Structures are given as structure tokens and as C-alpha cells.
N, C-alpha and C positions, 0 to 999 in steps of 0.2 A: 369621535374626538380622542378617546382613550387610545385607540389603535394608532392614530397619528402621533400621539405623545410617545408611545412605545417605540415606534419606528425612529422618531427623532432622537430618543434617548439611546437606542442601539447605535445609531450613526455617530453620536457624540462619543460613546464609549470606544468604538472602533477607531475613530479619528484620534482620540486621546491616546490609545494604545500605539497607533502608528507614529504619532508625533514624537514619542519618546524612543524611537528606534533610529539608530544611526546606520546609514548604508554607505559603504565606500568601495571603490574599485581598487583591488589589490594588484592585479596583473592582467595584461592583455597579451595573448599569444596569437599573432597574426601570421598565418602560413599562406600567404597569397602565392599560389602557384598554378600553373596550367596543367600540371601532372594530375594523374588520377588518384594517387595516394597521398596521404599525409596533409591534405589540404583542409582548411577550415579556420574558424575564428573562435577562440576560446576566451571567455571573460570570467575572471575570478572575482567574486564579490564577497565582502565581509559584512555581516550584519550583527550589531550588538546594541544593548540597551538594558536598563534596569528592569523594564517590563518583561524581558525575556528570561529572567532569572529562574522561573519555574518551568521552563520549556523542557520537555522530554523527547521531542522529535520534531522533524519538519518534513513536509512533502516536497517533491520536486517542484521547482519554481515554474509557474505557468507563464510562458512568454506570449503576450498578446501582440506585441509589435517589436520588430527589429529591422530597422532600415538604415541604409547608409545615407549620407548627405546627397547622394546622386539618385535617391529614390529606389534603390534596390532592396527587394524583400529578402532578408537573410535568414528567415526562420526555417529550420529544418523540419521535415515531416517526422513526427514521432511514431514509434511503433505501437503495438496494441497495449492498452493500459491494463496492468494487473491489479490485483487487490491491494488496497492501501497498506495493509500490514507488511507487504513486501516492498512497498515504495517508501514507507515511513523510515527515515534515517534518524538513528539515535544521535543526540547531542550531549556533549559533556557540560555539566553544570559549571557556570562561571566563564565558559569560553565563548568567543564569538561564533556565530553560525557561518560556515564557509560553503559557498555555492559556486559551482562552475556552470556557466551557460555556454552551450556549444551551438554555433551558428555556421551558416555557409560562408564561403569566401566572398568578401566585397571585391570590387574591381580595384586595380592598382591606383587609380586616381582618387578613390574615396579617402576622406580625411577623418571622418568620425561616424559613429553609429548611434542612433537614438534607440534606447532599449526601454520598453515598458512591459510590465508584467505584475505578477502577484505571487508572493511567497506565503504559504500557509504553515503556521507553527502550532504544534500541539502542546497545550498547557492544561493538564488535568484539572478539573473543577470538582471532582469527588461527588458528582451528581449520581445517584443510584440508577437513574434512567439511562446513563451512559456506560453501563458496564454489565456484564454477565459473569457470575462466579459459579463454577461447577465444582462443588466439594466432592471429595472422594472420587475423583474424576475417572479412574480406571474402570469402575463399574459401568460407566456409560459408553465405553468403547463400542463402536458399531451401531449406536442407537441415536436416532435424531434427537437433538437437544431442544426441548420445547420450553421457551421462555418468552414472557411477554415483551421484553425489549428486542428480541429477535422478531417476533411476530409483527410488532408495530412497524418494523422497518423492511418487512418482506425478505428477511434473511432465513435461509435454511443452513444448518450447521451439523455436520457429522464428523467425528474423528475416530481413528483406529490406532490401536497399538500395533506393533509389527506382526505379531501372531494373528490377530484378528483380520488385519488387512490381507495377509497372505492367504488366509482361508477364503476371504471374499473373492480375491483374485482368481483362486483355483476354481471356485464355484462359477464364477463368470466365464472363465475359459472353457470349462466343460459345457456350459450352457451354449456358448457360441459354437463350439465344435458340433454339438448335437443339432443345433439350428442348421448348420451347413449340411450335415448328413441328411436331415429330413427335408431340406430345402424350404425352411420356414423362416419367418422374420426373426432376426437376432434379437431385436428389441423385445419382442414378445417372449422369447425364451428367457432373456435376462429378467423380465418382470416376474416370470414364474419362479426363477431360481433365487433372486435377490430381493424382490419386492419393487414396487413402482418407484419408490423414493430414490433407489440406487441404480435403476436400470440405465438411465441416461449417462450417469457418471462413469459407468463401466463399459460403455459402448466401445471406447478406444482405450486399451491398456498399454501404456508405454512408460509407466512409472517405475523407478527403483524403490527399494525398501527404505523406509525412514523410521526413526524412533516413534514419531507420531505422524500420521497421515490425515489430512483434512479434505473433506469434500464440502465445498461451500458455494451457496448461491447468495451473492451480495450485489444486487443490480445497481445500487447507488453508491458503491464503495464506502460503506459506513464503518466497516471494521478497520480499526487503526493498529491494534496491537493485541497479540495473543501471548500470554506469559504463563509459564508453568512454575509453581511454587512447591517446595516440600512441605512436610507437616509442621516445620518450625518457621515457615514463612519466608524462607530464603529462595530467591529466584534461581532456577536452573537455566544456565546460559546455553545458547545454541552454538554449535560449531559450523553449521551450514543450513541453508534453506533453499527450497526449490519451489517453483510455481508454473502452472500451465497457462497463466495469463487469461483466464476465462472468468467472467463475472457470474456465469450461470454454470453450476455443477463443475466449477474449477477445482483442480486437484493441487493441493499444496502439502509440502512435507517439511518437517523439522528434524534435524539430527541434533542431539544434545551432547554437551561435553561430559556429562556424568550419567550414570545409570538412572533410568526413570524411577522416581520415588514411588513406592507402593502406595503410600498415603500422601495426599497433597491435594492441590486444587489448580484448576485451569481458569485463568481470568481473561476475559475478552473485553477490551476497551473499545467503545464506540464513539464515533463523531457526534458532537452536540452543537447547540447554538453558541455555547459559551466556552468550549474547550478548544475550538479551532480559531486562531486569530489570524486575520489576513493583513499582511504588510504589503502595501503598494510599492512597486519599484519603478522609478522613472529616472533614467540616467542618460547623460550624454557622454559617450565613451570615445575619447580621442584614439586614433589608430597610430601605431608606431611607424 
């Protein structure tokens, strides 16, 4: 009975959140063409509401249905899904959330599109179970971060500064060269040189150098945000980020606008039951 009550309560909270959100169509760009290039249907949506005031990010909208009034399925096949912290888009406080949904071309006779989906918004709840803080972070470069919040979610997390990552890459390359010379397993050679935890991650080395490089296993896409702070608590902004789009032993890199602070902390924000809010989208979109 208690469990039923909790489920009902959760549904009421989610429905209450969604009820206070206003979703509007801002622009429809319909490029109905028989040509190979420049075709497609783009729908710009604006989402706003008081309940979104604490939002710090949003994930790409999941489209469950997009069909024309003629019954055409307009959903585009998405590529491989990367880690959430490279999909999470920052939002500006007090401004509406702006989304663009990209669909396939409808036929020329179509007059409208029925669009159904779900937008997930990140609103921090400051629950200690939903974050990992690594104080004096540089001393942990190249070492697996062992934390109960990672362990409970099946996450493995290792990061490197530029020098340490370069050293590991050189060791990995030497191990692979030696394996080819001796005609033995590369993976076995990498395990001997780097240890079992890093052998798989360094099997293919195609990465450039970054200020911080991460090798992460996050099978359920629980990592939302990775932030570096200096010793005064000021966030160090990134200039660029890269990702290999792998959930297991995926390599990710961050270049920062300022020199990495010698003292500081790395904070990893995780998805939880209460910090991800789902906003259902159900729109009838007229075509121009």
C-alpha cells in the first residue's frame, strides 16, 4: 500500500511540474524537395514556465512519434548516443528553453504533423547521492576514482592531465608495437603495460591531447555534468569538448579556457529520481 502511495505521489508531482510548463511552436522550416541535399523538416519549439527557473540544462528531446496527416513516419534515425554530459545543453537562467526537432520530409500533400515526445530538464536537487566531489583533483590523475555513488551505478571513472595521458599513450603504443613484433595478443600486452582497468580503453588510440582526458564507463548514461573549480570555488569554463560516443571505456576530453588550477576540485553531477524532470510534448504542427 505504501509503495502504491509513493508511485501515485510521484505521478502527481511530475504531472504538476508538467502542468506549469508552456510549450509553443516558434517556427516551422519545411524544405520539401525531391533533391538529395537540404531537404528536411525543422520545428523550433519554445518551452517556458516558473517551474523551470532552477534548470541548469536539458537533454535532447526524445521523439516518440512524428507523423504527417497522411500517416507518414517522419522520425529520423539517430546516431550513436554519447554520454549525457556531452548531450546536456546548458540553459540560461530566466530564458525559455529552445529546441529544434529535425524530421524527414513530408509529402507535398501533407498539411500538418503530429509530434509526440519527451523533454528531460536537469534541475539540481543538491542530494549528496547525486554527485561526486574530487578534492585536490590533480593527485588522482591516472587513478580510478572509487566512490560509492559511482559503484552503485556501475560507473568507472578515470581522468588524466595532459602529461599523464601522454605517458599512458606512449606506454600503450610501445606495448602494441611489442605485441606485433612478438605476434602476441595486443590486449594481453596492454594489460601487462597499463593494467587491466585501462587495457580496453587504449586498444584504439585516435585521440588528440586535451587539458583533461577522461575514460569512462557509464552504461546507463547517469553522468550529467563534469565541472572543474579552482580553490576559490570559481568554475573553469571549457573552450571545447570531444567524445568517442562509447558508453563502455569511452574517451572524452575537455579543453579549458584558462590554465588548469593546481588546487581545486572536480565535481561530477549524476542523474537522480528528483533532479531530472520530464516534460511531455504533444503538438499538432501546421505545415507552411
